[in-house]
Every structure is written in C-alpha cells, then in structure tokens.
N, C-alpha and C positions, 0 to 999 in steps of 0.2 A: 543240578549242574547248570552253570551259566553258559548261554549260547556264545558269548564273546570268547570263551576259551576254545570253542570248536572252530571258529573262523580262521585263525592262523594255520591250524592243521589242515583244514580244507583247502586253503590257498596253496600250501606246500604240495599236497597230493595232486591238485589240479595242475600245478606248474610242472611237476614231475612227469605226469601223463603227457602233457603237451610236449615236453622235451623229448620223450621217447618217440612220439609221433613225428615230430619234426626231424629228429635224427634219422628215423626210418625213411622219411621222404628224401633227405639229403643223400642217403646211400643208394637211392633208386634213380639213376640218371635217366633223363628223357631221351629215348632213342630218336635220332634225327630221321626225318622222312626221306627215304631213299629217292634219288632222282634218276630218271632214265639216262643212260649215257647218250652223248651227242654224236650222231653219225654224220650228218650232212649240214653244211652251212650254205644257204642261198644268199648270194650277194646282190642286193638291189643296185642297179647301175647308178653310179655317183653322178649327180648333176654338176656341170661346171659352175664355178663361181661367176657372178655377174661382172666383176671388175677386179683388176689387179691394182694394188696401191703401193706407192712409195711414201716413206715417212722419214724425215731427217730432223732429229732432235738437236743436232749440233749447229743449226743455222742461227746465229744471234740476231734475228730480225724482229723479235717480239712475237707474241702469240698470233696476232692477226696476219701479219705478213708471212709468218711461217706457214700458217694454214693455207694461204693463197698459193705460196710457192709449192707446197706439197700437192695441192690439187692440180696445178698446172703440170707438174712433173708426173703425177699419177696418170693424167690423161695421155700424155705423150708416151709413157712407158706402157700403158695398157694397149694403145694402138700398135705399138711396136711388137708386143708379145701376144697379139690376138690369137694366133694359131695355137700357141702354147696354152693359153687360157682355155680355149675351146676343147683341146685334146686332153686336158688334165683329168677330167672325170673318167673318161674311158681308160686312160692309163692306170689310174688308181684302182678302178674296178678289176682290171686284168691282174694287177700286182697283188691285190687281196686274194684273188682266186689261187694264184701261184703260192703265196705264202701260207695260206690256210692248208693247202694240199701238203706243203712241206711239214706242217705241224701235225699231220695225220688225219685230217678231215677229208671227207668227200666234199668238194667245193665246186660251185658253179655259179655263173652269173645268171640272173633271172632274165628270161625271155618271155615275150608276150605282148599283149596290147598295151599301148601307151596310156598312162594315167594323166592326171591334170598337169603334171610337170613336164609332160612330153616323153617321159621315160616310164617303163613298166614298173609296177609296184606289186607287192605280195600281200596276201591275206593270211596272216599266221594261223588263224582259226581253222583254215582248210588244210593245214599241213600236219603230219604226224608229230608226236612228241619228241621223236628222235631227230627231228629237223629243227633248224633255227634260221632266223632271217637277220641278216646284218645290213644295217643302214648307216651311211656315212653322210655327214653334212659338212661341206667346206665352209668354214666361218670367215677366214681371212687369208689371203694370198698376196704376197708382194715382196718388197724389199724394205729394209729398215736400217737406218744409220743412227746409232745411239749417241747420247750426249757425250761430248769429249772424244768422239771417234769420227774419223773421216770415212771409214769403210761402210759400204752397204753389204748386208748379208740377207740371205733368204728368210722369209717368214711364211710358214704354212701352218695354220691352225685349223683343227677339225674336231668334230664330235662323232663318236661311234656308239651305236646302239645294237645290241644283240638280244633278240627276243625268241623264246622257245615256241615252236609250233603247237597248235591246238590250245594249250593253256595260256599262251601269251605272257608267260612269266619273263621278267627281265633277267638275263643271264650276265650281261656286261654292259656298262654304260660309263663312258669317260670322254673328257675333252683332252686332246693331245696337242702339244706345241712343238713344232719343228723349227730349229734355227734361232731366230731372234729372241723368242720368248721361252726357249728351253732353259732348264736349270737343273744340272745334276743328272742322276741316273734313275729318277723316279719313273713310275710306270707311265706317267703322262708326258715325260720329257724326252725329246729326241734331238740331241745336239746336231748342228749342221756339220757338213764336211768342212774342215778348216781351210781347204783350198778354195772354197767358194766365197770370195769376197771381192769387192771392187772399190777402188779408192775414191771414186767420185761418181756423180750421176752421169756425167758425159762418158766415162769409161763403161759404166753399166749399159748405157744406151747404145754404145758402139759395138757391144759384144753380145748380140741377141742369142747366138748359138750357145755360148758358154752359159748364159743365164738359163736357157731352156734345159741344158744338161744338168744344171744345179737343181731345177725343179724335178727332173726325172729321178735324180738321186733322192730328193726329199720324198717323193711318192713311194719309192721302193723301201726307204727306211721306215716311213710311217706304216706301210702295209706290214712289214716284218714285225714292228712293235705291236701292232694291233693283234696280229695272229698269235704272237707269244702271250700277250695279255689274256686273250680268249682261252688259250690252252690252260693257263693258270686257273681261270675262273670256271671253265667248263671243259674238262679234258675230253678228248675223243674216245670212241668206243675201245680202241686197242689199249689205251692207257687205263681205262676203268676196269676192263676185263683182266688186266694183268695185276691189278692191285689186290693185296690179300684180303 
C-alpha cells in the first residue's frame, strides 16, 4: 500500500477532530469575572483652575492680533471673575457628592491632610474593594465666541477618573465638555443652558453675576452627567443586588 494514499485520509480525520474540538470550545462561553458591587464613592476635592480664558474666533484681526486681543481680554475677565474661579472647585466637589447620592451611592468628599496640591488626596490601595475614588481635573474654563458668531458662551471642560479601592482598577474615565465644545447627547457632551450667552465682551464683562450663575449651572450639569455615567459603568449596591 502506498503511503501517499493514507495522507489525504489522515488530513480529513485530523481536520474533523479539530472541528469537533473547536465547536466544543465555541459552545463553552467564558464566564466573566464577577465584580464586587460599588457601595461608596469618595470624591477628592477638586482643585480650582489657574485661570479663566476668553476666546473669540470671530475677530477678523489675523492670528497674531487675535491672540493678543484674547490674552488681554482673558486677563481682564479672569480678574473680574476671580472669586468665581476660586470657588468653582469646591462647588463642583459638593455637586458631585449630591449627584452621586441621587444615583444611589454613599458619597462623601475626602477630608484629611493636604497633599502636594494643597488639597487632601486618597490612597486607593488602603480602601476596601466596595469603595471607589473619584478625581476630577478642570482642563479649561472660560468663555468662547465661535467664528461667524457674536455671542460668548460658557466653556467648561474637565476629565473624570474613578478607581476602585484596593485593586486600583479603573472603573470610569472620560473627558467631558460643557457648552462651547459640547456636541449632541454623547456621554461626554453637556450642552449649555441656551439662556446663557452674551452678545459682546463688554456685555460679558458688565454682568459678572450672570456669568457666575452660568458657571454654577455648568457645575451642576457636569456633576449630574458624571454621576449618571458612573452609574452606567459601575452600578451601586442596590442596583446590583436587584439584578437577576
């Protein structure tokens, strides 16, 4: 008997056996590793941003002169809104605690000795797995006037990071945009209140209380969005226990 006649049959048998093994594996789904439910969120106090900025893309002055004009206006605007700038971190921290509690978490602002930033910080490794630490970084705060528009609208952009205690696993991480850079209803987008706009820099500069109120609204809207996003990514204990 010639060996060449056996090879095709051997190949067919081998392929059939492999197919059975593979099909068996395909029918055996890998069980996901269960995660402990999240009970408490510790919010690290949010540090205020260093400066507020105004930007006007509609000024037909050329890139250099527009940049100079924006810097001058930003300096004036920042000085005018200094109290609002300093208070924004504390307001956002309090709003996050409120909104997280609304979503079913035990939430609290971190208290303790100040770290390098002058605010207390948390060590996730020292917390139980049912706790998580939320950190927020304000990236940009100011007013923006788009090209072909005379109106100034609020801009508040920030990054949010939620890390599980002990394991230090990331549970939620996202950069969110309020107002000027928002677009649609995505998880990262928070449209501004349509009533909050000013037709010129002078009008903006002359109404500091209204501007401060627009930032208070932005803080509350961002805190609500973050809390909703966290609930989607890492539901609280009550939601997990109720699931089938």
